[in-house]
Every structure is written in structure tokens, then in C-alpha cells.
N, C-alpha and C positions, 0 to 999 in steps of 0.2 A: 324424712326418715332416717335415712344414712347417717346424718349428723348426729341424731340422738343415739343411734346404737354405737356408733364409733366414740363419741364423747363419752357415754356411759361406761364404756369398756375402759378407756383411758383412765377416767377418774377412779373405777372399782377394781379392775383386775389387779393392779398391785396389791391392794388390801384384800382380795379374795385369795389370791395366792399365797400371800403372807399368813393369811388365817389357815388355810390348810396346811402349811408347813408348820404352824406353832402347834396345830393338834394331831399331827400324824403320829407322834409317839405314844399319843392316848389310844391309837387304834392298835397299836401292837398286842400280839396274842395275850399278853400278861393284864392288860387294860383296855378290854373292850366295850366296858360298860360306859362309855361316853354317851351322853344324853343328846343326840343327833338333833332330834326335832327342837328340844329346848334351847340348844346352841344355835340354830336357824332362826328362830323367833326372837332370840335375844338379841341377834345381830341386825335383824330388821328392825326391831324396836329402837337399838341404839341409833341407827341409821335416821329413822325419822324423828327421833328426838332431837339429833343435831342439825336437820333440816329446818325444824320448827325453831330451834332455840335460836338461830342466826337470825329468823324473821323478827323475834322478839328484841333483839340487841339493837344498839345504835352504834353501827359501824365508826370506828375512828383508828388514827394510826396507833393511838397507844393500846387499843383493845386487840388489833390484828398483831402487835407485837407480843402481847401477853399469850395470845390464842397460839401464835407460832411457837413461843417458846414451850408452852405446855404440850404442843404437840411434838415438839422434838423430845420431850422428857417421855411421852408416851411411847416413842418409836424406842429409844433406848431402855426403857421399861421392859418393852417386848423381848429385848435381847435377854434381860435378867431372866424374865417368866420363861424362855426356852431353855436356859442353862440349869435353872433349876427343876424345871419340869413339875410344876407344882400346879394343879386343875384351878387353883382358887387365882393364882397369878394369872394363868393363862385367860381365864375368864375377865379379869380385870382390863389385861391387855386387849382382848377382843371388844370389850366394850369401848375401850378409850380409842382404839381404831375408828370403829364405825361410826362413833359419835362425831370424829372430827372428819370422817369421809362425807357425812349428810353436812355438816358445816359448810365444808369444800362446795359440796353441791349447790348448796343454796346461795353461795357467793357467786355462782356462774348464771347470769340471767338469761342465757339462752338455754341453758339445760332447764330451768324450772318453767320457763315460758313455753308449754307445749301447744299453744293456741295462741291465736292471736284476735279472738272473740270471746266474747263472755257468754257463749252457748256452745252445747256440745255439738260439735260438727264432725265432718270426715276426717279432717285434719288432726282434729282433738283424738279422735278414737283410734287413728293409724299411729299417732305418735305415743301415745299411752300404751299402746300394744308393743311399739317398738322399745321403749322403756323397759316394760315388763320382761320382754324377751331377753333383753341385754342383763338384768338382774338374773335372771334364771339362767343366763349361760355363765355369769360370774359364780353363781352357786354350784352350778356343774364343775367349773374349773377348781374350785376350793375342794370340793369331794373327790375331784379326779387325783389331785396331788396328794392328797391324804390317803386314799386307796392304794395309790402307787407305793407310797414309802412304806405302808403296811404290809403291802404284798413282798416286798423287798426286805423288810425286817430291819436286820442292822447292816445289811449289805451297802446301802446308799446313806448310812447316818451320816457320814462326813458330807454327802451331798447336800443335806438338809440344811445342816448348818451355814454352809457356803452360800446356799441361795437366800437363806434368810439374812445375812450379812450383807450380802449384793444388793437385795430389796430394799433393805432399810439405809444403806448408804446412797442408793439411788433417790429415795424419798427424801432424803437429808439434803441434797444437793440444791434441790429448788426451794426448800424449807429456809437453807442458810441464806438464799437471794433473797427471801422474802423479808428475813430478819433484818438483814443489811439494808433493804431499802427502807424499811420502817425506821431504822435508826438514823438514815439520812435525812427522811422526813422530819423527823423530830427533832433534827439538828444535833444529835448526840453523836454523830461520826460526821467528820468533813467529808464535802463533795469531792470526788476525785474521778477522773476518766477511768482509771482501771478499775475502781469498785463499781463504777455504772458500767462497763463491759462485762463485769464479772456478774453483776445482777441480771442483765439482759439475757446473757448466755444461760444462767442456769435457771431462770424461770420460763423458759422455752423448752426445756428438758422435758417438760410433762406431755408436749406433743408427741414424744417418743416413746411414751409408755408401753403402747401397744407392741411396738418392734422389740422392745426389750423383752417382753412379757413371751412373746412369740418364740424368741430365741432362747428363753429358760425353758420354756415348755418343750420345745425341740431337743435341746441338750439334755434334759432330765430323761427324755423319751428313749434318746439314743442309749444311755447309759443304762437305763433299764432293759432295754434289750438286749444289751452285752451281758449284764450282770445278772439279769433274772431270767428274760425269756429264752435266750440261748442255751443256758445250762438246763432248763426245764424241757426243753425239745430233746437236748441230748439224753436226759434222764429218760424220757419217754421210750426213745430208740434202745437205750442199753438195758431197759426193763423187760424181763420175760414174764414174770407173774402176772395174770391176768387182772386180779385184783389191784394191786399195786399200780399196774399199767394204767388201768382205768382212773385211778386218783391221781397219777401223775399226769395223764393226759388232759384232765379238768384243770387242773393248776396251769399248764401249758396254754390252754385256751382262754383261762381267765387272763394271764399275762399277755396273751396276743391281743385280747381286746382292750386291755389297758394301754399298749401300745398303738394299737390303731386309734383308740380316741385322743391320744395325746397328739398324734398326727393331724386328725381333723380340728382338733381345737386349735393348734398352732396355724394350721390352713385357714380357717374361719377368719382368725384375728389378723393376719397378714392380708389376706385378700379384701376386707372390709377396710383396713386402714389405707391399703394401698389404692383401693377404689374412690376413697373419700380425698386422698391427697392428689390423685391424679385426674379424677373427672367431677366426682359431684361437687368438690370445694371450688372447682374452677369457675370463673365468670362465663357467662354465654358468650360464643364467639359469633362476631358479625360474619354474615354471608359475603362471599366475595363482592366487591362494587365492580360492576360495568364502566370502564373507562370511556369518557365522553369527550370530544374536542369541539371547538367553536367553528360554526360556518363562516363563509365569508363575510356575511354581514353580522357576525358576531352574536349569533344565537345557536342553542342546543336545540336538535329537533328529536323527538322520540314517538315511536309508534304507538298510539293508544291501544291496539290489540295486545302489546306486549305487557301493559301493566293493567289489564281492565279484569284479570282473574280473583280479585280479592287478596292476593299475595302482597308480601312487601318487596318491593323491587329496588335495590340498591344502585347508585350510580355514583361516581366520582370524577369531579372536573379539576385539572391541575392548572393552576393560577400561573403567569409569567415568570413569579419568583419561586415556584415549585411548592406553592401551599396546595394539600389536598383538602379540597372542599367536597365533603361528601353529603349526598341528600338522597331521597326515597320517594317513591310515589306508591300509594295504594288506594284500590277502589274501596271506599268506604262503606258503600250499601251492596246488599247482595241482590237487589231487584232491579237496580238500575246503576247507571253509569254516574259516581260522584267521586271525583279523585280528589286525593290530598296530596299537596306537594309541597314536601316540607325539608329543612334542612337535617340531616341525622345527628342532631344536637339539640341540648334544650339549655335554658339560662342557668337552671339552678343546678344541674349535673354535669354539663359541660359536654364534651364531644366522645364520649364513652359509645354513644349510639344506642339504638334500639335493636330488639331481634323479634322474630315471630316464633311463637310458641303455640303451636296447634293452631287456633284461631284467633289469638290475642298477640297484641303487640305490646312488649315488656321493655320498659327501661333497664339497660344493662347496670347503670350504676346504682339505682336504689330498688330495683325488682317491681316498680309501680306496673301495675297493668294499665294500658290506654283503654279508653273508652272509643275506639275506632271512628265511629261518626264524628267526634270532636278533633280528630287530627286534621291539623289545618288551622285551627284557631288557637290564639294566643293566650297564654297563661297556664300556671301548673307547671306539671312535670312534662306538658304536651311538647312535641318538636316544634324548633321555630319555623314559623311560616315563611315560606318564601312569597316574596311580593312581585307583583307585575308578570306573572307566567301567564299564558295564554294556551286556549283550547281550541281547536278547530275540529272537524269532523274526524280527521284522521291521526292528527299529531299534538302532543303537547310541547310547548314552545316557550325556552326559557332564555332570556337575554342576558350576555355577559353582566350589565349592571346588576341584575337581580343576584346573580351568582355571587359577585364581588362583595356583597352586603353581609356574606357569610364568612368571610375571610378571617374575622375576629373570634369566630366559635370554633375553630380548629387549630391545632397546634402541629399537625404531620405535615413535614416538608420532603418532598421528593426530589431525589437528586436529579439534575437536569445539564445537559451540555450547553452552553451559553457562550456567547462571543462579545469581547469587549468591543462597542461599538466605536473606540477611538483608535485602536491599533489592530483590531481583529485578533487579539489573543484568545484562543480557546480555554474556557474556564468551566469550574462546576459550580452550581450556584451555591450548594451548602458550603463550598468552601473558599469562595471569595470574600476577601475582607470589606471591600468597597461596594456600596450598591445605592442606587438613586432613583426614585419615582418621578417621571415625568408622564404627563398627558395620560395618566392611568394605568401606566406601565413601567415595570421594573427593569433596569439596567444594571449590570455588574462589570466590574473594572479591575484590571490587573494592578493598579497602583492609585495611590491618591492623586497623583498628577493628571492621570487620564480622567478622573473623576472631576477634578477642578474644570478641566478643559471642556468637558461635556456640559459641565452646569452653566458655562459662561455661554456657550453657542450650541445647545443642543441639535437645532436644526441641520446645522452643518455636518456633524457626525452622523445623525439619522439618514440623511439624503445618502450619504457616502455607505452607510450600512445597509440600506435597502438595495441601492446599486449592487453590493457585494453579494447580496443573498440571490438577487435575480441572476448573476453571473453563474453562480454555485449551481442553481437550478437549470 
């Protein structure tokens, strides 16, 4: 839900704020006969037409280039419409902006796919409600900025023009990147690292739309408070005539409501975007894995009572070379004990692991929900089973050989203090340049000469190495 609300605001808020700025002058006392409802329905119609129009077109680079150039023309035409302040021109600018807004919406597959099924389910209803709420929020923002500027009359006229120029310039930046990208793909412009860097940076600017809009709203609200609300409050205090004082009090309260509305709008936009950036968009985090070590007979022993509650219990074993092998155990059935003992990785998605959300096990990489009774069976996005594990009345037993089968599924290397078996040099496994595996164990060396000596006669140095370890103990 948060994704749809945030994304709709990213897409529509710049256009809604620009629309309110375009029509603000038409709400000034001399021109109060703007047909608000007609304008709103016209904007909604243009948005829907743009969305449907993209569905009928066959996308290609030439079409994208043509639409981008036409969109740039509409933005520049909006400046002309503001400068001339002719209603027919403002209508045309409004239609053009919302038409392209609908096209951009249609190009985003995530925004248009509000459900993953062909039936009306709970997700569909919630997502549709979220999108509708976001649309109403954008409409409210457009009306707020228009009313604010109308209340200030000519006091903030310069601010209106500045905000329009800033918004159009901001919208033109990613558009310039899109035009340049289309020209490169059509081989009309030579490929260059500098151009590609410019394209990448400008196209990503749309991700900051909500932050820019929140800053603009806060800035306009602050200036309105200084230029309009404070003078009106001062006028109320200076007025002694009761009738005039009531009228000025009403104007002051109206300005105060506008200021408060601006602060609330900005707070909502910033809160929604920050929540998405820092929480909602982040992948699920794996629970802490319990570290385990091998016993003297190269086995790991886990108490069954610890893992029989139906929750996901994550463990990690560090191999000799420092590779972290994660695995988890889960009781797959609620009515009896049926343990699944698997590596925390799958053949399709790698080692990003699995998390438990409610009563479901979910793959972090692809978001697939596991059928818990199938955990421990190979295939699909199921976690890779651990072979050869044993279960007694009180323990789960996994031997070293079974754990080593999972070494290739994981990439995390843990720093370990190791000793060169040849000359006893203390090393860190991740920093040692020379490594050699012998009898299923990895050894690290301070030099290539030590490696060669060990390779020629490993038993000699292993005996010496083991004796030194016993001495240290």
C-alpha cells in the first residue's frame, strides 16, 4: 500500500502543484468565475486518456523520443500560458500536462499492476483505495496552493512565478536524460561515459520528487505566514471597530488554516517518502543466526526442544577457511514433530535467505511464500535440503561433511585468526594471499615458499602444527 501511495505522489504531485500555480491568478478577486468542477473533471479525463493511449501504442525508441520532445514542448508552453494568463492557454497547458502524466503512469508496470490476480481480492481493494486517496491528496495540494496564492493576492506574485519556473526546470532535467538516452539508443548521438553518467543521474531525480515538493510547500507556507498571516494578526490587534475586527479576525483565521494545511501537507509527503525509503522499501532482515561449533567427533548437536515450536530457527557454522554456512530448522507440522533441516539458501535465488512473516516462510530474494510442509524437499524456490542429518529423541545431529556440502551456496567470509603451519606466523584468513586445502581442511600461508614446503610434505608440518597447539593449550 505504501508503495502505491508514495509512487502516485512522486508522479502526480509535481503536476498537481504546477496546476495549482497555473490557475492561481484566475482565483484572484477580479477573476473568481473559474469553473472548478469542470477543470477537475477535465484533468481527470486527460489523465485517463493518457493512460489508455499508452496501452494502444506500440512502444519503441522513436516513439519515446517523439513523446519526450512533445512533453518538453508542453512544459515550455505552460510557461507561455502563465506569462499571458489567458484561460484558453491555461486549459490547453492543463490538458497537455495531465495527458502526459497519464502516459508516464501507464509506463510504470508496478503502478498499473495493483493486483497479482485476475479476481477482486483484498490486496486489489486496498491498493485501489490507496491510489484513490493519493489522487485526492494531489487534488487537495493543487487547491491549497491556488487558494493560498489567491489569499495573498499580489503579495506573493513573484513567488508564484519562481515556483513555476523551478518545477518546470525540475521536470525538464529527467526529461533531458530520457531524450539523450533515446538519441543514444537510436545511434543519433555517439555513446560516451560522460553522457551515460548524466543520463543515469537525471533519470534518478524523479525519486526525489516528493522531497522537492515538500520543500516547496514548506517554503511557500513560511512566506505566506510572514507576508499574510502575521500582518493579518497584527491588523486584528490594531483594529478597535467591532465589525471590522470580526472581518479581519475571519481573514486571519482563514490564513492560519491555510498555513496549518501547508504544514500538514508537507509533513505527510515527507513522512510517507521517508517511511518508504527507510522502512517499507527495505528487504526483510534475517534474524540473528546462532553460531555453532563442531564437537570432537565433527558433529553439531542441537536440542530438539529448541526448534520444535514451529518457528524458524537460524544457525551458522564457520568453516576452516572462514566461510559462513547458514542453515535453519523448522517444525513443519502443528500437530506433531516433523523437522525440516535446510540450508538458508536456494538454487534459484542464492544465499539471501528466508524469513518468517507471521506463520509463513518467505524467500527474501523473490518474495515467494513457502509451503511449510514442503520445506526439506528439493525443487523450486525451496531451501536446499541438508543431507545425512539425524534425529534422536532429544537432538538433531548434523555432521561436518553434510555442512560442507553447503559451502558453495554461500559467499560470506568471516575474519578468523589463523596460523601458518610452516613457520607459525599469525595471519588473518581474509588477508592471506596463499591458501591450500588438504584432507578437507584449508590452511593459510605467509609466503609462497611456505605454501610449496607444506605441499611437498604436509604431514611433517601438520604434526609440528598440532604439537604447538597442544603446547599453547
